[in-house]
C-alpha positions in Angstrom: 14.1 -13.9 12.2 15.6 -12.0 15.1 14.5 -9.5 17.7 16.2 -6.1 17.3 16.2 -2.5 18.2 15.4 -0.3 15.2 15.5 3.5 15.1 15.1 3.6 18.9 12.2 1.1 19.1 12.8 -2.0 21.1 11.5 -5.5 20.5 11.2 -5.2 16.7 11.2 -8.3 14.5 13.8 -8.3 11.8 12.9 -10.9 9.0 15.4 -11.4 6.2 17.0 -13.6 3.6 20.0 -13.0 1.4 18.2 -10.5 -0.7 15.6 -8.4 1.2 14.6 -7.7 4.7 11.8 -6.2 6.7 11.3 -4.8 10.2 8.0 -4.9 12.1 7.3 -3.1 15.4 5.7 -4.4 18.5 5.9 -1.3 20.8 3.5 0.5 18.5 1.5 -0.7 15.5 0.8 -3.0 13.8 3.4 -1.4 11.5 6.2 -2.5 9.2 8.8 0.3 9.3 11.4 -1.1 7.0 11.5 -3.0 3.7 14.5 -3.0 1.4 17.5 -4.9 0.0 19.8 -6.2 2.7 22.4 -3.6 3.5 20.7 -1.0 1.3 18.4 1.9 2.0 14.9 1.6 3.5 12.3 1.8 0.7 9.8 3.0 3.3 9.8 6.3 5.1 9.9 4.7 8.5 10.7 7.4 11.0 9.3 10.9 10.5 9.3 14.0 12.7 5.7 13.1 13.7 6.6 9.5 14.7 6.9 6.1 13.0 5.1 5.5 9.7 6.1 2.9 7.1 3.3 0.4 6.4 0.1 0.3 8.4 -3.5 -0.8 8.3 -6.5 1.5 8.3 -10.2 1.2 7.4 -12.1 3.3 4.9 -14.0 5.5 4.3 -11.6 8.1 5.6 -12.9 10.1 8.6 -11.3 11.7 11.7 -13.2 9.3 13.9 -11.6 6.3 12.1 -8.0 7.7 12.4 -7.0 5.7 15.4 -3.3 6.3 16.2 -1.1 3.2 16.4 0.7 4.2 19.6 0.0 1.2 21.8 2.0 -2.1 22.0 0.6 -4.9 19.9 0.0 -8.5 20.9 2.4 -11.0 19.2 1.6 -14.5 18.2 4.3 -16.7 16.7 3.0 -19.3 14.3 5.0 -21.9 12.2 5.0 -19.8 9.0 4.2 -16.2 10.2 4.0 -13.8 13.1 0.7 -12.2 13.9 0.6 -8.6 15.2 -2.8 -7.5 16.8 -3.7 -4.0 17.9 -6.0 -3.4 20.8 -9.6 -2.8 19.8 -10.2 0.8 18.8 -12.3 2.5 21.5 -14.3 4.7 19.2 -15.0 2.3 16.4 -14.9 -1.2 18.0 -12.6 -2.3 15.1 -9.5 -4.4 15.8 -6.6 -4.5 13.3 -4.3 -7.4 12.7 -1.4 -8.1 10.3 0.3 -11.4 9.5 3.9 -11.3 8.3 5.7 -14.4 6.9 8.7 -15.6 8.8 10.3 -16.9 5.6 10.8 -14.5 2.6 10.7 -16.1 -0.8 13.5 -14.3 -2.8 12.2 -10.8 -3.4 8.6 -11.5 -2.6 6.4 -11.7 0.5 2.7 -11.6 1.2 1.2 -9.4 3.9 -2.2 -10.4 5.3 -4.3 -7.6 6.7 -7.3 -8.3 8.9 -10.1 -6.3 10.5 -12.5 -7.5 13.2 -15.7 -6.0 14.4 -15.6 -6.2 18.2 -18.6 -3.9 18.5 -22.3 -4.5 18.9 -23.6 -3.5 15.5 -22.6 -3.9 11.8 -20.0 -1.5 10.4 -19.6 -0.7 6.8 -15.9 -0.4 6.0 -13.1 -1.5 3.6 -9.6 -2.6 4.6 -7.1 0.0 3.7 -3.3 -0.8 3.5 -1.2 2.3 3.5 2.6 2.6 2.9 4.6 5.8 3.3 7.3 5.4 0.7 10.8 7.0 0.7 10.5 10.4 -0.9 11.7 11.3 -4.4 10.0 8.6 -6.4 6.9 8.1 -8.6 3.9 5.8 -8.6 3.1 3.8 -11.7 -0.6 3.0 -12.2 -1.7 0.9 -15.2 -4.8 1.6 -17.2 -6.9 -1.2 -18.7 -6.2 -2.4 -22.2 -6.7 0.4 -24.8 -9.1 -0.6 -27.6 -10.6 1.2 -30.5 -14.1 2.6 -30.4 -15.4 -0.3 -32.6 -13.5 -3.0 -30.7 -14.0 -1.8 -27.1 -17.0 -2.3 -24.7 -19.7 0.3 -24.6 -19.3 0.9 -20.9 -16.3 2.6 -19.2 -13.5 0.4 -18.0 -11.8 2.6 -15.4 -12.2 5.8 -13.4 -10.0 8.4 -11.7 -11.0 10.1 -8.4 -9.8 13.7 -7.9 -9.8 15.5 -4.6 -10.8 19.2 -4.2 -7.2 20.4 -3.7 -6.0 18.8 -6.9 -5.2 20.4 -10.3 -5.1 18.3 -13.4 -2.4 20.6 -14.8 -0.1 19.8 -11.8 3.4 18.8 -13.2 3.6 15.9 -10.8 0.8 14.1 -12.6 1.8 12.4 -15.9 -1.2 11.1 -17.9 -0.2 8.6 -20.6 -2.2 6.4 -22.9 -1.5 3.2 -21.0 -0.2 4.4 -17.6 -0.7 7.2 -15.1 2.3 8.4 -13.0 2.3 10.6 -9.9 5.6 12.0 -8.9 7.0 13.2 -5.6 8.7 16.6 -6.0 9.7 18.8 -3.1 9.9 21.8 -5.5 6.2 21.7 -6.2 4.1 23.1 -3.4 0.9 21.6 -2.0 -0.6 18.1 -1.9 -2.0 15.9 -4.6 -4.2 12.8 -4.1 -5.2 10.4 -6.8 -7.5 7.4 -6.7 -7.9 4.9 -9.6 -10.0 1.9 -10.5 -7.1 -0.5 -11.5 -8.5 -3.8 -12.6 -5.1 -5.2 -13.5 -4.4 -5.8 -9.8 -1.0 -4.1 -9.5 0.6 -0.8 -8.8 4.3 0.2 -8.3 6.6 2.9 -6.9 9.9 3.7 -8.7 12.7 5.4 -6.8 16.4 5.6 -7.6 16.7 2.4 -9.7 14.5 0.3 -7.3 11.0 -0.7 -8.1 8.5 -1.7 -5.4 5.5 -3.6 -6.7 2.2 -4.4 -4.9 -0.2 -6.9 -6.4 -3.7 -7.5 -5.0 -6.9 -9.3 -5.8 -9.3 -7.1 -7.7 -12.9 -8.1 -7.4 -14.9 -7.3 -10.6 -18.2 -5.6 -9.8 -17.4 -4.9 -6.2 -17.8 -1.5 -4.6 -14.6 0.2 -3.6 -14.1 3.4 -1.6 -13.6 6.8 -3.2 -15.5 6.3 -6.4 -14.3 2.7 -6.9 -10.6 3.2 -6.2 -8.7 0.1 -5.1 -5.5 2.0 -5.5 -4.7 5.5 -4.2 -1.6 7.6 -3.9 -0.8 10.9 -2.1 2.1 13.2 -2.6 3.0 16.3 -0.5 5.9 16.4 2.0 6.0 12.6 1.6 4.4 9.9 -0.6 1.8 7.3 0.2 0.9 4.3 -1.9 -2.3 2.6 -0.8 -4.5 -0.3 -1.8 -8.0 -1.1 -0.6 -10.4 -4.0 -0.5 -14.1 -3.7 -1.4 -16.7 -2.4 1.1 -18.3 -4.9 3.4 -20.9 -4.7 6.1 -18.9 -6.3 8.9 -21.2 -7.9 11.5 -20.3 -8.1 15.2 -17.6 -10.8 15.6 -17.0 -10.8 11.8 -13.6 -10.5 10.1 -12.5 -9.3 6.6 -9.0 -9.8 5.0 -7.0 -7.9 2.5 -3.7 -9.3 1.1 -0.9 -7.4 -0.5 2.0 -9.2 -2.3 5.2 -7.2 -2.3 8.1 -7.5 -4.8 11.3 -5.5 -4.9 13.5 -5.1 -8.0 16.8 -3.3 -8.5 18.7 -1.9 -11.5 15.5 -0.7 -13.1 15.9 2.3 -15.5 13.8 5.4 -14.6 10.5 5.5 -16.5 9.7 8.8 -18.2 6.8 7.6 -20.4 4.6 4.7 -21.5 7.2 3.2 -23.7 9.8 3.1 -20.9 7.3 1.3 -18.6 6.3 -1.2 -21.4 10.0 -2.0 -22.1 11.6 -2.0 -18.6 8.8 -2.6 -16.1 5.9 -4.5 -17.6 8.1 -7.6 -18.2 8.8 -7.7 -14.5 5.1 -7.4 -13.7 4.2 -10.2 -16.2 6.7 -12.6 -14.5 5.0 -12.2 -11.1 1.3 -12.0 -12.1 
């Protein structure tokens, strides 16, 4: 780990091994504005015309009052195995955000711990919401639960898809397969598209130019998730966001809730066009890490 300047931001933490590296900011945040293979491109869209993006922590449900900009410096605590970045308490909500980042990266894998505190005077219903602005030009890969026949499957539904008012199911960026759903980023298609899914398998991925970014998370069966039970969401427009959420909680004053994402990065992955491509080239990678 070293302290560096990155894209004009001073006092950033650069954490790396021989394979992958990340950069976390301290002047604003908490944010991670780079993740990628060492010496290769940034898999995140870190610096945008509107400021620095990358990976950040929010809380659902989405509302303008909850959209607290991460423009202030964060407090930094150095621990034996991780650094902790803590944002000042949000003035409107009384919520304080915190991210723990490991100092040592295990090959192509690291775990990011997100934490929300209620510093206010009354309980707040919320859900931790981890959001990553990915490098444009790729596609999200979202698994459906196991497909079974009418006679062999359960009587109740096993998944759901949330659709926003500005979305069109005939949009060419949306690819609906039997075993997977894909949402593509395409600058040639106008407008925005947002998709939420109940993904009980506990993983989602983003493919871009031979690289595969995978997030795994702990899905809690029977829990209530935001946006019609969507632990995973993705949004495409000018950019592309890949997001995971934890279940709703009623966070009491002084209380804390955590949400952990495990990140993996793979290279030399063929571009998936359909379910068979995902089963053959991507699912074996997922099975090794799950």
